C-alpha positions in Angstrom: -56.6 -9.1 160.0 -59.0 -8.9 157.2 -58.1 -10.2 153.7 -55.1 -12.3 154.9 -55.0 -15.6 152.9 -53.1 -17.5 155.7 -51.7 -16.9 159.1 -48.5 -14.7 159.4 -46.1 -14.8 162.3 -44.2 -11.6 163.2 -41.2 -12.1 165.6 -39.6 -9.1 167.2 -36.3 -9.8 169.0 -34.6 -8.0 171.9 -33.2 -5.3 169.5 -36.6 -4.7 168.0 -35.6 -6.4 164.8 -38.5 -8.0 162.9 -38.8 -11.3 161.1 -42.0 -11.8 159.1 -42.9 -15.5 158.3 -45.7 -15.7 155.7 -47.0 -18.4 153.4 -47.2 -16.0 150.4 -45.8 -12.7 149.4 -49.1 -10.8 149.4 -49.6 -11.6 153.1 -46.0 -10.6 153.7 -46.7 -7.1 152.2 -49.7 -6.8 154.5 -47.7 -7.8 157.5 -44.9 -5.3 156.6 -47.4 -2.5 156.3 -48.8 -3.4 159.7 -45.4 -3.4 161.5 -44.2 -0.3 159.7 -47.4 1.4 161.0 -46.8 0.0 164.5 -43.3 1.5 164.7 -43.2 4.4 162.2 -46.7 5.7 161.4 -46.1 9.3 162.2 -42.9 9.3 160.1 -44.9 7.7 157.3 -47.6 10.4 157.6 -45.1 13.2 157.7 -43.5 11.8 154.5 -46.7 11.7 152.6 -47.8 15.1 153.8 -44.5 16.6 152.9 -44.6 15.0 149.4 -48.2 16.0 148.8 -47.7 19.6 150.1 -50.1 19.0 153.0 -48.0 19.7 156.1 -49.7 23.0 156.9 -53.0 21.3 157.6 -51.5 19.9 160.8 -48.5 22.0 161.5 -49.8 25.5 160.6 -48.3 28.4 158.8 -44.7 27.5 159.6 -44.7 24.9 156.8 -46.5 27.0 154.2 -43.4 27.6 152.0 -42.7 23.8 151.9 -46.2 23.1 150.9 -46.1 25.7 148.1 -42.9 24.3 146.8 -44.2 20.7 146.8 -47.5 21.8 145.1 -45.4 23.5 142.5 -43.5 20.3 141.7 -46.9 18.6 141.6 -45.9 15.3 143.2 -49.4 14.5 144.4 -50.9 14.3 140.9 -47.7 12.9 139.5 -47.7 9.8 141.6 -51.3 9.1 140.6 -50.1 9.2 136.9 -47.1 7.0 137.8 -49.3 4.5 139.6 -51.7 4.1 136.6 -48.7 3.1 134.5 -47.6 0.3 136.8 -48.5 -3.4 135.9 -51.1 -5.2 138.1 -48.4 -7.2 140.0 -46.9 -4.0 141.4 -50.2 -2.3 142.0 -51.3 -5.4 144.0 -48.2 -5.1 146.2 -49.1 -1.5 147.0 -52.7 -2.4 147.7 -51.7 -5.3 150.0 -49.2 -3.1 151.9 -51.9 -0.3 152.3 -54.3 -2.9 153.7 -51.7 -3.7 156.4 -51.1 -0.1 157.3 -54.9 0.6 157.5 -55.4 -2.5 159.7 -53.2 -0.9 162.3 -54.7 2.6 161.8 -58.2 1.2 162.3 -57.6 -1.3 165.1 -54.5 -0.3 167.0 -54.7 -1.0 170.7 -51.6 1.1 171.7 -51.4 4.8 172.0 -50.3 6.6 168.8 -46.8 8.2 168.6 -46.7 11.5 170.6 -46.4 13.7 167.5 -50.1 12.9 166.7 -51.1 14.1 170.1 -48.9 17.2 170.1 -50.3 18.3 166.7 -53.8 17.1 167.7 -54.8 15.1 164.6 -55.5 11.5 163.5 -53.9 9.8 160.6 -55.9 9.3 157.4 -56.2 5.9 155.7 -53.2 4.9 153.7 -53.5 4.9 149.9 -51.3 2.9 147.5 -50.2 6.1 145.8 -48.9 7.4 149.1 -46.1 4.9 148.9 -45.0 6.4 145.6 -44.5 9.8 147.2 -41.5 8.3 149.0 -39.8 7.7 145.7 -40.4 11.3 144.5 -39.0 12.7 147.8 -35.9 10.5 147.5 -35.5 11.7 143.9 -35.6 15.3 145.2 -33.1 14.6 148.0 -30.7 12.9 145.6 -30.9 15.5 142.8 -28.9 18.6 143.6 -28.1 20.2 140.2 -30.8 22.9 140.1 -29.7 24.0 143.5 -26.2 24.5 142.2 -27.5 26.3 139.1 -29.2 28.7 141.5 -26.0 29.2 143.4 -24.0 29.9 140.3 -26.6 32.3 139.1 -26.4 34.3 142.3 -22.6 34.3 142.1 -22.8 35.9 138.7 -23.9 39.1 140.3 -20.4 39.4 141.9 -17.9 37.3 139.9 -17.0 36.4 136.3 -18.0 33.0 134.9 -14.4 31.8 134.7 -13.8 32.5 138.4 -17.1 30.8 139.4 -16.2 27.7 137.4 -12.9 27.5 139.3 -14.8 27.0 142.5 -15.8 23.5 141.2 -12.3 22.1 140.3 -12.0 18.8 138.5 -10.5 16.0 140.5 -7.7 14.9 138.3 -6.7 12.0 140.6 -10.2 10.6 140.3 -10.3 6.8 139.6 -13.1 6.7 137.0 -15.3 3.7 137.7 -15.7 2.9 134.0 -12.4 3.9 132.5 -13.2 2.7 128.9 -16.4 2.8 127.0 -16.7 1.9 123.4 -19.4 4.0 121.8 -19.6 6.1 118.7 -19.5 9.8 119.5 -22.9 11.3 120.4 -24.1 14.5 118.8 -24.4 17.4 121.4 -24.8 20.5 120.2 -28.6 37.9 134.1 -31.7 36.6 135.9 -32.6 36.5 139.6 -32.1 33.2 141.4 -33.3 32.6 144.9 -32.2 29.9 147.3 -33.6 26.4 147.6 -36.8 26.7 149.6 -36.7 23.4 151.6 -35.3 23.1 155.1 -32.2 21.0 155.8 -34.1 17.8 156.5 -35.7 17.9 153.0 -33.2 19.7 150.9 -30.8 17.8 148.6 -27.9 16.2 150.3 -26.3 12.9 149.5 -23.3 10.7 149.4 -22.8 6.9 149.7 -20.2 4.2 149.5 -20.7 0.8 147.8 -18.3 -1.8 146.6 -18.3 -5.4 145.6 -15.4 -7.8 145.2 -15.5 -11.1 143.3 -14.9 -14.5 144.9 -11.3 -14.4 143.7 -10.7 -11.7 146.3 -12.5 -13.3 149.2 -11.7 -16.1 151.7 -15.0 -17.9 150.9 -14.6 -17.9 147.1 -17.9 -16.0 146.7 -18.5 -12.2 146.3 -18.9 -9.8 149.2 -20.9 -6.6 148.7 -20.8 -3.6 151.0 -23.0 -0.5 151.0 -23.6 2.5 153.3 -25.9 5.3 152.0 -25.3 8.7 153.5 -28.3 10.9 154.3 -29.2 13.5 156.9 -29.0 12.2 160.4 -32.6 12.4 161.5 -34.6 10.6 164.2 -36.2 8.4 163.4 -33.9 7.3 160.6 -35.0 6.6 157.1 -34.5 2.8 157.3 -36.3 -0.1 159.0 -34.5 -3.5 159.2 -36.6 -6.6 158.4 -36.3 -10.2 157.4 -39.2 -11.6 155.4 -39.5 -15.4 154.8 -41.9 -17.0 152.3 -41.8 -20.5 150.9 -40.1 -19.2 147.7 -38.0 -16.2 148.8 -36.2 -14.8 151.8 -35.4 -11.1 151.9 -33.3 -9.2 154.5 -32.2 -5.6 154.7 -33.4 -2.1 154.7 -37.0 -1.2 154.0 -38.3 2.4 154.1 -41.5 3.0 156.1 -44.2 3.7 153.6 -42.8 1.3 150.9 -43.6 -2.4 150.6 -40.3 -3.5 149.0 -36.8 -4.1 150.2 -34.9 -1.0 149.1 -31.4 -2.2 150.0 -30.5 -5.8 150.9 -30.5 -9.3 149.6 -33.1 -12.0 148.6 -32.3 -15.7 148.4 -30.1 -15.2 145.3 -28.6 -11.8 145.0 -27.5 -8.7 147.1 -27.6 -5.1 145.9 -26.7 -1.6 147.0 -27.0 2.0 145.7 -25.0 5.2 145.6 -26.0 8.5 144.1 -24.5 9.0 140.7 -24.5 12.8 140.9 -25.7 13.0 137.3 -27.2 16.3 136.0 -30.9 15.5 135.4 -32.2 19.0 136.1 -32.0 22.2 134.1 -33.4 25.6 134.9 -34.8 27.4 131.9 -35.3 31.2 131.8 -38.8 31.8 130.4 -39.5 35.3 128.9 -42.9 36.7 129.7 -45.1 38.4 127.1 -44.9 42.1 128.1 -48.5 42.5 127.0 -49.9 39.4 128.5 -48.2 37.9 131.7 -50.1 34.7 131.2 -47.9 33.9 128.2 -44.2 33.1 127.7 -42.1 33.1 124.6 -41.3 29.9 122.7 -39.5 29.3 119.4 -42.9 29.3 117.8 -44.1 32.5 119.4 -46.0 33.2 122.6 -47.8 30.4 124.3 -50.1 30.2 127.4 -48.8 28.8 130.6 -50.6 25.7 131.9 -52.1 27.0 135.1 -53.4 25.0 138.1 -55.0 26.6 141.1 -53.9 24.9 144.4 -55.7 25.4 147.7 -53.6 24.8 150.9 -55.4 24.2 154.1 -53.6 25.8 157.1 -54.2 24.8 160.7 -56.0 27.6 162.6 -55.8 29.9 159.6 -57.9 30.6 156.5 -56.9 28.4 153.5 -54.7 30.0 150.8 -55.0 29.6 147.0 -52.1 30.2 144.6 -51.5 29.5 141.0 -49.0 27.0 139.8 -47.7 27.7 136.3 -46.0 25.3 133.9 -44.1 26.0 130.7 -43.1 23.5 128.1 -40.0 22.8 130.2 -41.7 22.3 133.5 -43.1 24.0 136.6 -42.3 27.7 137.3 -40.2 27.8 140.5 -39.6 31.6 140.8 -42.5 32.3 143.2 -41.4 29.6 145.6 -37.7 30.3 145.8 -36.3 31.9 148.9 -34.7 35.3 148.8 -35.6 35.9 145.1 -35.8 39.6 144.4 -37.6 41.0 141.3 -39.3 37.7 140.9 -41.3 38.7 137.8 -38.9 41.1 136.1 -40.1 39.9 132.8 -38.5 36.4 133.3 -39.2 33.3 135.3 -37.3 30.1 136.0 -38.8 26.7 134.9 -37.5 23.4 136.1 -36.9 20.6 133.7 -36.3 17.3 135.5 -36.5 13.7 134.4 -38.2 12.7 137.7 -41.3 14.7 136.7 -42.3 12.4 133.9 -45.7 10.7 134.0 -44.4 7.3 132.7 -41.8 6.8 135.5 -41.6 3.1 136.3 -39.0 3.1 139.1 -41.4 1.3 141.4 -41.6 -1.6 138.9 -37.8 -1.7 138.8 -37.6 -2.0 142.5 -40.2 -4.7 142.6 -38.3 -6.7 139.9 -35.0 -6.3 141.7 -36.6 -7.9 144.8 -37.4 -11.0 142.7 -34.2 -11.2 140.6 -32.3 -14.5 140.9 -29.2 -13.7 138.8 -27.3 -10.9 137.1 -29.4 -11.1 133.9 -32.6 -10.7 135.9 -31.1 -7.7 137.7 -30.0 -6.1 134.4 -33.5 -6.4 133.0 -35.1 -5.1 136.1 -33.1 -1.9 136.2 -34.1 -0.9 132.7 -37.2 0.6 134.3 -35.2 2.4 137.0 -35.9 5.9 135.7 -35.3 8.4 138.6 -33.2 9.4 140.3 -30.3 8.0 138.5 -28.3 5.8 140.9 -25.2 3.7 140.6 -26.1 0.2 141.6 -23.8 -2.7 142.5 -25.0 -6.2 142.5 -23.6 -9.7 143.3 -25.3 -13.1 142.8 -24.5 -16.4 144.3 -23.2 -17.7 141.0 -20.2 -15.4 141.4 -21.1 -12.5 139.2 -20.5 -8.9 140.2 -22.1 -6.0 138.3 -22.2 -2.2 138.4 -24.8 -0.2 136.5 -26.0 3.4 136.5 -29.7 3.2 135.4 -31.8 6.3 135.1 -33.0 8.9 132.6 -30.3 11.4 131.8 -31.0 14.1 129.2 -29.1 14.8 126.0 -28.9 18.6 125.5 -28.7 20.4 122.2 -25.9 22.4 123.7 -24.5 23.5 127.0 -23.3 21.6 130.1 -26.2 22.2 132.5 -24.4 24.3 135.0 -26.3 27.6 134.6 -29.9 28.6 133.9 -30.3 29.0 130.1 -32.7 30.8 127.8 -35.8 28.8 127.2 -37.3 30.8 124.3 -34.7 30.0 121.6 -35.0 26.2 121.7 -31.2 26.0 121.4 -30.8 24.7 124.9 -33.7 22.2 124.9 -33.4 18.5 125.6 -33.4 16.4 122.5 -33.4 12.9 123.9 -32.6 10.7 126.8 -29.3 8.6 126.9 -30.3 5.2 125.7 -30.4 2.5 128.3 -27.9 0.3 126.5 -25.4 3.2 126.5 -25.5 3.9 130.2 -22.3 3.1 132.1 -21.9 -0.5 133.4 -19.3 -3.0 134.2 -19.7 -6.8 134.6 -17.1 -9.0 136.2 -14.1 -6.6 135.6 -10.6 -8.0 135.3 -9.4 -6.5 138.6 -12.3 -8.3 140.4 -13.7 -5.3 142.2 -16.1 -2.4 141.6 -16.1 0.7 143.8 -18.4 3.7 143.8 -18.3 6.5 146.3 -20.0 9.3 144.3 -16.8 9.7 142.4 -16.6 10.2 138.6 -18.4 7.4 136.9 -16.9 7.5 133.4 -13.6 8.3 131.6 -13.0 11.2 129.3 -13.9 9.1 126.2 -17.6 8.6 127.3 -19.6 10.3 124.5 -22.5 11.6 126.6 -22.7 14.3 129.3 -23.7 12.7 132.6 -22.4 15.5 134.7 -19.9 18.4 134.3 -19.0 18.4 138.0 -18.3 15.3 140.1 -17.7 15.0 143.9 -14.1 14.3 144.9 -12.6 10.8 144.9 -11.1 10.7 148.4 -13.4 8.0 149.7 -13.1 5.9 146.6 -9.3 6.1 146.6 -9.2 5.0 150.2 -11.6 2.1 149.6 -9.4 0.9 146.7 -6.3 1.1 149.0 -8.0 -1.1 151.7 -9.5 -3.6 149.3 -6.0 -4.1 147.8 -4.4 -4.5 151.2 -5.5 -8.2 151.6 -5.5 -10.9 148.9 -8.4 -12.7 150.5 -11.0 -10.5 152.2 -13.4 -11.5 154.9 -16.7 -10.1 156.0 -15.0 -8.6 159.0 -12.4 -6.9 156.7 -15.2 -5.2 154.8 -16.9 -4.1 158.0 -13.6 -2.5 159.1 -13.4 -0.7 155.8 -16.8 0.9 156.3 -15.6 2.1 159.7 -12.3 3.5 158.5 -11.5 7.1 159.6 -8.3 7.9 157.7 -8.7 11.1 155.6 -6.6 11.2 152.4 -8.0 14.7 152.0 -6.4 15.9 155.3 -3.0 14.3 154.5 -2.9 15.8 151.1 -3.8 19.4 152.0 -1.5 19.3 155.0 1.4 18.9 152.6 0.5 22.5 151.5 -0.4 23.9 154.9 2.6 22.8 156.8 5.0 25.0 154.8 3.1 28.0 156.3 5.6 30.4 158.1 4.9 30.3 161.8 4.6 33.7 163.6 5.4 32.4 167.1 6.4 29.3 169.0 2.8 28.3 169.6 2.2 28.2 165.9 5.3 26.1 165.4 4.0 23.6 168.0 0.7 23.3 166.1 2.6 22.6 162.9 4.7 19.9 164.6 1.6 18.3 166.1 -0.2 18.1 162.8 3.0 16.9 161.0 3.0 13.9 163.3 -0.7 13.1 162.8 -1.6 10.0 160.9 -4.7 11.5 159.3 -7.1 9.4 161.3 -10.2 11.2 162.7 -10.6 8.9 165.6 -13.0 9.4 168.5 -10.5 10.2 171.2 -7.9 12.2 169.1 -7.4 15.9 169.2 -5.6 16.6 165.9 -8.9 16.5 163.9 -10.2 19.5 165.9 -7.0 21.4 165.3 -7.1 20.5 161.6 -10.7 21.6 161.0 -10.2 24.7 163.1 -7.4 25.7 160.7 -9.6 24.8 157.7 -12.3 27.1 159.2 -10.0 30.1 159.2 -8.5 29.4 155.8 -12.0 29.1 154.4 -12.9 32.5 155.9 -9.7 33.9 154.3 -10.5 32.3 150.9 -14.3 32.9 150.6 -15.4 35.1 153.5 -16.2 38.1 151.4 -18.7 36.3 149.2 -22.2 37.6 149.8 -24.6 36.0 152.2 -26.6 34.5 149.4 -23.6 32.5 148.3 -22.4 31.3 151.7 -22.5 27.6 150.9 -18.7 28.2 150.6 -18.7 28.7 154.4 -18.9 24.9 154.6 -15.4 24.0 153.3 -14.7 21.7 150.4 -11.2 20.6 151.0 -10.5 19.8 147.3 -11.7 23.4 146.4 -9.5 24.9 149.1 -6.5 22.7 148.2 -6.7 23.7 144.6 -6.9 27.4 145.3 -4.0 27.2 147.7 -1.7 25.3 145.4 -2.7 26.7 142.0 -3.1 30.4 143.0 -0.7 30.8 145.9 -0.6 34.6 145.5 -4.3 35.2 144.9 -6.3 32.5 146.6 -7.4 34.9 149.3 -8.8 37.7 147.1 -12.4 36.8 147.9 -11.8 36.3 151.6 -11.9 38.2 154.8 -8.6 39.8 155.7 -7.6 38.0 158.9 -4.7 40.4 159.2 -4.3 43.9 157.7 -2.2 42.7 154.8 -3.0 42.0 151.2 -0.4 39.2 151.0 -1.9 35.7 150.9 1.1 34.2 152.7 0.4 36.6 155.5 -3.2 35.3 155.7 -1.9 31.8 155.9 0.4 32.7 158.8 -2.5 34.6 160.6 -4.9 31.7 160.1 -2.3 29.4 161.8 -1.7 32.0 164.6 -5.4 32.1 165.4 -5.5 28.3 165.6 -2.6 28.3 168.0 -4.0 31.1 170.1 -7.4 29.5 170.4 -5.9 26.0 171.0 -4.2 27.4 174.1 -7.6 28.2 175.6 -9.2 24.8 174.7 -9.8 22.2 177.3 -7.4 19.5 176.2 -9.5 16.8 177.7 -12.2 17.3 175.1 -11.8 14.8 172.3 -12.7 15.1 168.6 -15.7 12.8 169.2 -17.2 15.2 171.7 -16.5 18.3 169.6 -18.0 16.4 166.6 -21.0 14.8 168.2 -24.2 14.0 166.3 -27.6 15.3 167.4 -30.2 13.4 165.4 -32.8 15.9 164.2 -36.6 15.5 164.8 -39.0 17.5 162.7 -41.3 18.3 165.7 -39.6 17.8 169.0 -36.6 19.9 168.1 -39.0 22.9 167.9 -40.3 22.5 171.4 -38.2 23.9 174.2 -37.1 21.5 177.0 -39.0 18.6 175.4 -36.6 18.7 172.4 -33.6 18.4 174.7 -35.1 15.7 176.8 -35.8 13.5 173.7 -32.7 14.3 171.8 -30.6 11.4 170.5 -27.0 12.6 170.8 -23.7 10.7 170.6 -19.9 11.5 170.1 -18.7 10.4 166.7 -15.4 9.8 164.8 -14.8 10.5 161.1 -15.0 13.5 158.8 -16.4 14.7 155.6 -13.9 12.8 153.4 -13.5 9.6 155.4 -15.1 6.3 154.4 -16.9 6.4 157.7 -18.4 9.7 156.7 -19.3 12.3 159.3 -19.6 15.7 157.7 -18.8 18.5 160.2 -20.8 21.7 160.2 -19.0 24.9 160.8 -22.1 27.0 161.4 -22.6 26.5 165.1 -21.0 29.7 166.2 -18.5 27.9 168.5 -15.2 27.6 166.6 -14.2 24.5 168.4 -17.5 22.6 167.8 -18.1 20.9 164.5 -21.4 18.9 164.8 -21.7 15.9 162.6 -24.7 16.5 160.4 -24.4 13.9 157.6 -23.3 10.3 157.5 -24.2 6.7 157.0 -27.9 6.1 157.7 -27.4 2.3 157.0 -24.5 0.0 156.8 -24.5 -3.5 155.4 -22.0 -6.2 154.3 -23.5 -9.1 152.3 -21.9 -12.6 152.2 -22.8 -14.3 149.0 -21.4 -17.6 150.3 -23.9 -17.5 153.1 -26.4 -14.7 152.9 -27.6 -15.4 156.5 -24.0 -14.3 157.6 -24.6 -10.8 156.2 -24.3 -7.9 158.6 -26.4 -4.8 159.2 -26.6 -1.5 161.1 -29.0 1.4 161.2 -28.3 4.7 162.9 -31.0 5.1 165.5 -33.5 2.3 166.2 -36.5 0.5 164.8 -39.1 2.6 166.5 -40.2 6.1 165.7 -41.7 6.6 169.2 -39.3 8.3 171.6 -41.0 6.6 174.5 -40.0 3.2 173.0 -36.9 1.3 174.1 -36.3 0.7 170.4 -36.1 4.5 169.5 -32.3 4.9 170.0 -31.0 1.5 171.0 -28.8 1.2 167.9 -26.9 4.5 168.5 -23.8 3.0 170.2 -23.8 0.0 167.8 -23.9 2.4 164.9 -21.1 4.6 166.2 -18.8 1.7 167.1 -19.6 -0.6 164.2 -21.2 -3.4 166.2 -23.2 -5.0 163.4 -26.2 -7.4 163.7 -27.4 -10.3 161.6 -30.9 -10.8 160.2 -30.5 -14.6 160.0 -33.9 -15.6 161.5 -32.4 -18.2 163.7 -32.7 -16.5 167.1 -35.4 -17.9 169.4 -34.8 -15.6 172.3 -37.0 -16.1 175.3 -37.9 -12.5 175.4 -38.8 -12.2 171.7 -42.3 -10.9 171.0 -44.6 -12.8 168.7 -47.4 -11.2 166.8 -49.7 -13.6 165.0 -51.8 -12.1 162.2 -54.6 -14.4 161.2 -57.6 -14.0 158.9 -59.8 -13.2 161.9 -57.7 -11.7 164.6 -54.4 -10.3 165.8 -52.7 -12.1 168.8 -49.8 -10.9 170.8 -47.7 -13.3 173.0 
């Protein structure tokens, strides 16, 4: 390999897990780029093409809407501006990594992954800025507020604001992560809305668990940190396990193909993990067009010209297309690229303000510095440059410190709470500042010796800034707290078991309401009895979870089934939302729902929903378990669109868990089969870090190390992932069948 300073040894064990042994970190980055390209080059290429709005060049017209949306966001130019702001040490890392990727592209001896052949193209050289596109795509996936603003705006066509707001009920049982925060009070002073244009694989979706306990609560006397980020269940998965050894540092954990740094994991001194904060860092502004000049929009100082950029999209087997991207003072104009948006011009347009679109974003620097942190103080300094997306980070060091922080740029608004699109021409809704870094939520070595984050509410009511108006429910966080408090001295194995826990507090709590439903017949009474004896665990071989979700399905139809098709996100039940409506509005919870029986009475709808469950259960094959009805089919961007081949290469497995269990496995209710609830969202990675002996840390990914479906490492982790059979990345194995790849300054040798 050209430009290597010294020889690098790459060892691949029987599971496809890679250990890189290098004499310096620059060579390690080059080697990581090489092995990423070996195993995941097409995934890397799809990522950069998606981020740059260049999918249609190789896929064709089917991805044109994605490209138009990405060009509107302007990620391709943005990452060049971000890269220019990075210090030389970080740029050098990206350059070294790119050299390793390009070494494989230029000199690979094996056949490229089948996707390149199916689409009939060759990968271009990798550029350092390509790696930064990953960060912008992750920011997009982990930022969901503008999508909710669009939904609320669509609902305004049918419902009053007060009713819409009730669909996002506060979780009053929520254990706020930072209950006290001593700060002086901060000063805060009908348009169309289409749907989010991205397909499921790219659209916002997120959840995660992370916790850390101090040495006072562990058997070793040193902290233990656990983390499992939840993303879409795709093949190949988003993570690549690796151990990197240099004379000064050892790293182990999850890398993302396309990025030279460890994203989640440990170095020789600290371990860290992320969850999504669910902060509101996006606002939609309604811009009023000049009726005499559509190239202008109204501002507090009069009409102003849009900034206009002409984009040209190349399309495979089709003529290229040009379109104009407009930007207002708030951000890019989204209206032309939203799905199902009627009357798109109508005198008004929607602009997106988003902290992740700033030119001076230094999140890549923060990740670099996290990789080299040796103690809590280093970590605290590193995350000051973690700008977007805002994440809740937990950290433990070998000195015994545990720390939680929520770095990121969060806007301070003149007024409003960011839940609906607002007028952009008055200036009254503008952002006036960013929450100061020193005032962001954090907790260091708390008295109760533990820190837990599962996307639940981050701050107490006395926190002086608005991070978010709406927070996800606290079911997972409450269950984690229960299990952490169960033992006085926790082991690594205890924490692994917590990650695999399938008890649903949500199910047990809503059943208290459901089980008072009057039964219409003996079969319904039998269903009630069966559920009353259920322990709330969504285990692989149980049947009660299927009965439970089937009942939730009918109740959700009865509660929200009349909402229009452009607001059908309510067809995927939120148990907290349903529970609150059932308990707080017992006589009117069904007013926006389908009438399951010809009766206006909501109690009658409850009884009918139970009767339907009982009637359908009588027809169900009782030998079919929850795991089979709730199986996961990992989605592939290309193969799934090819008949026969897609099924032949499909990675599919029965899975336990549910939407609100720690072992998250969100069931979809859109399959058309009332008794099948495919698992579409869950832990893409699991890790438990032992700060007493970091080599004793445990890891899991969802599919396998390879992105090539013809490789034995494509899906070899499926059963391990489902059953919680973790592996170590300790670098001690010298298996006879391990593969060695030696990268030298002149050649590449396999043995």
